[in-house]
N, C-alpha and C positions, 0 to 999 in steps of 0.2 A: 869603251864608254868612258863619257866624262862621268864627274861623282857627281852630276846632278839624278844620274841613274842609278846611284848606289844606296841601297836602304841598310841603315846600321842596324846589325843583327842586335836583338835582343838580349841580355845576360839570363840565359835559364839554364837550368841544368840539361846536361844530356840526357835524349829522351830513352827510354829502353829500347834494345835490340830488336824490331819488327820479326826479324828472321831468328827459325830454329827448326832444329832436327824435329822429327814426331815417330813415335812407337806407335804400336798396339794400346803399350799401357797411356799413355799421354791422348791417343786421339782423342776420345770423348769430350776429357776438358779443351784442348787446345786447340779442336777443329769447329767441332760440331757447338761446344757450350758457347766458346767461345765468337764463333759467329753469330749469336744472338745479339751482339753488341756491337762487333765491327767485323766486314768482310774477310775472307780468310781464302788464300790460294793455296793448293796443296799440293808440291809438286814430286810426282811417283819418278822416281830414278834408279839408275843402276850405275854402280865404279866400270861395267864393259860396255855402256852405251855411251857412244862419241855423241850422237847428236844431244843428250843430255848433256856433255860440258860444254856443249854451247849455249843449252838452254838456259842451265840452271843462273850462270853469274847476268843473264838478261835479267831474269825475273826479280834477282836480287837488287840489282841497279836499278831496275822499276819501282820495286817494292820501295824500297829506301827513299826515293824521291817523292814519293806521295805524304811523306813529314807524318807516319804514325795511321795514316786514316785504312791502312788494308795490313793485314799479315800473311806472311809466309812460311809456310811448316813445309820443310822437304823429310821424304818420308824414301826410305833406301827399300825396293823393294825385295831385293836378297833377304836384306837382316829382318821381314816385316810378313812372311808369307802368310803366316796364318792372316793377320792384318787383311791384306790385300785378295784371299778368298772370300773372307767372308763380305768386303765390299762389294766384289764381283757378284757373288751368287746375291745382296740387296739390290743389282742391276746396274751398280759403277762400271762406264761404258770403259774398259782398261783393257784394247786387246795390246797394247803395245809401251814400252816408253820409249822417250819420257810422254807424260800425259798429266796435263794441269786441270787440275778441277776447281772451281769455285762455289763456296760454300756462303750462305748468307741467311740467315734467320732458321738455321739446323737443316737447312736446302740444300741442296743444289742447285747453284742457280747458272751454271755454264761449264763448260768443258771444253779443251780441246787436246790433242794429241800431234807429236812431233815437234822439231825444232823450228821457230819462228822468228822473222827478224825482229827490232826492238821495237819499231814504230807499229806493229801487228802487237806485241806483247801491251804497248802502251793502249793502243784501244781497248785491249780486250778488261784490262784493270780498270779504266775512263767506263766502260759499259758498265762493271761492275758498281763502283764507285756511283754512277749514276741511279743505277737500281736500288743502290742504298740510300737514296738522297743526300749525298756529295758530292766532289767532285775536286780531282785533281787541284796540287796548291798551284800551277801556270792557270787553271782555269779560273780558280776563285779570283787570281790576278789578273785575268783581263778582264772579267765581270764590272769588278770594280774598277778597273783603268776608263773602259766605257763608259758606266755612270759617270763617273770623273768628267771624261770630256764633253758629253753632253751637258753636264753643268756646266760648265764655262771654266773648268780648274784644270787648264791643258798643265800645270808644272806637276801637280801631284799624278795627273794620268801618265804623265811620264815615267814618274817614279813607279807606279806599278806595272804599265807596260815593260819597262827596263829591268822588274824583278822577276816579270814573266817570260823574259828571252834567256834570262841567265836559268832560267830553272828549267826550260825545255826549248831550247831553240828548233822544235820542229812545230812550233806553233803559228802558224801564219798570220794568224790574227794577233799574237802580241807585236810581231814585227811591224805591221800593219798599223795598229795602234801606234805605238811606238811612234813611228815616221809622223802619223796624223798630229799627235801631241808636239811635235816639234815642229811642224809649220805652222800648231795655232799660237807658239809659242815665238814665232817668226824666226827660228835659226834652219835655215835651209842648207846651209853647210852642212852640221850635224846630222838632218835628216835625210842628205844627200848620201854621207859617209855610212848611218846606219842602213839603208837603200843598198851600197856598197858591200854590206858584210852578210845580207840574206842567202842564205844557203843555197846552190845554182837551184836543186830540187822543187824548191820553193817559189822560185822567182814567176811563175806565170800562174801562181794562183791568183785567185779573184783578188783577194786581199790584198797582195802584193801588188797586183797588176793599178788597182784602184789605188792606192796610195803613189805609185810611181805616177801615176798621170795628174794625183793633188798635186805632187813635185814639181812635176813641167808646170802647169796652169799656173801654178803660184809664181814661178818665175815669169813667164807670160804676162801673168796680170801686177806683177811691180812694176813692168816695164807699160805697161798703159796705163796704171792709174796715173803715173805721171804726166801721160797726155792727155789725161778725159776731159778737163775743159775744150782744148783744140778741138778734142773726137766729136764736143756734142756741138761746137762752135761749122765743123764742117758739116755735120746732118742737119744742122738749121739752115745751112745755104744750101744742101743736096741731100736730099731724102733717098737718092740711089746710090749715093756711095758707102759701097759696098762693104769695099776695105774698113772705112772707119765705122761701120755699127759692127764688124768684125770684131775689131778690136775692144771697140765700147764694150762687148758683150763679155770680152775678158777681162777687162777691168771691173767691171759689176760681180762678176765672178768671185775676182781676187777681193772684192770688198765684202760677199758676203751675201749679193743680192742675188741668188739663184732666180728666181721666175723669172726677174728684169734680164738677168743674162742669156736663159732658155727664149723670151720673146725676144731679144735681139734679134738671135741665129733662127727663130722659125719664121720670121718676118725675111730674111734674107732667101730663104728657102721658099716662102710662098713664092716670091716674087722671081727668081730664078734658082732652080734647084741646081744646075748644071755649074754656078758660078764659080767660078777657081776650082775647076774639077769636083765641087762637091765638096769644098773646105768647109759649108757653114755646118751641115749635118754630122762631117765627119769629127768638127769640132763640139757638135753638141753629145754626139756617142759618146768624146773624152770627156766630158763635164759627168754625163751619167755615172761613168765608170769610176770617179774621182767620186762623187757625192755616195755612187753606193746605190744600187740597182732597187734596195725596197724603202730608200728616202722617198719621201713624199714629193719633193721638189722633181725628182729623178720619175715617178709616177706620173705626175701630172705633165711633166712635156713630154715624156712618150707617147702619150693618148693625143696630145698637139701634132704630134710629128705624126703618127700613121693617119692621122683625120687629111694632114696636109699631103702625103706620100700619096695615099687611097684615096685621095678626092674625085 
C-alpha cells in the first residue's frame, strides 16, 4: 500500500502485556475485580490438551490486537484443581478443556468450549467488547473512516480505512471503505490494486461487491462524461435513443447525480424493459450495489423500479 495509507505511530511507552497466568491466589483480583474495569477472558487449559495448544496462541493474538481493551488470564487446570472445583460448584460450565470464560463487571458474560478458528475467536471478543461499551481497534477505525468519507474528507478516510485493513484484514468494511475513499480521490488505479488484494474469502461480501461495482462504474462514467454534451444532443434529437440515455445515466452517476442517473434508466425500463436484454435494469441494479442498499437514492429508485415492473 502507498504511504497515503500509513499512519505514523505516536511515541508512547509500551503498554503492559494484557496476558498473564492465573492462579487460585490471584483469581479474585486479576479476574473478578479486574473485570469491573475491563473485560477479562479466562482460558482454562492443560498441558496434555491438544486443542489447547491450538487455541491459546489464537487467544493471545486476538487479545493483543485489541490494544489494551481486553485482558487474557490463562489458568492451568492441573495446577489449580481446587480453584476449578470451586468454580464448577458455583455453576461455571466447564466439562472439558479448553474452556474460555468471559467476565465483565464481576459476572460471567459468555463462554465457549473447544478450539475455534481465529475468526470465531475475534467475533467472541468483539461481542464482549460491544457488551462492555467498547469496540475492537479496527471497528473504531472503520467507524471514523465512514464518518470522514460521508463528510467529504476522502484523504483522511483513506488513512483510517487503510489502518483498519492493517489492523484486521478480515474486515470487509475496511477494504470496501478504502476502495471507495480512493475512488473519491480519483485514484482508480490504486483502488483496483487494493481490490486485487482483498482476501478471496471476502470477495463476494456485499461490501466488496459494492466497492467492485463502484470501481467499474467509475471507469464507465469517466468515459461517458467525456461525451456528455454529445449524449444530450442525441437525446434532444431523438428521445428514443436508448443507447444515449443509458450512457447519459452512467455519466450522471459518475458526477454524483444519483437520482437523475436512476431516472434515466427507469425511463428506458418504462419504455422498453427488454431493450438490449434488460441492460437498463441490470445497470440500475449495479448502481444500487455500488451506492449501498440502504442509501436514500437506492431506496427511492427501488420503489420506482418495483412500481414499473409490477404495474
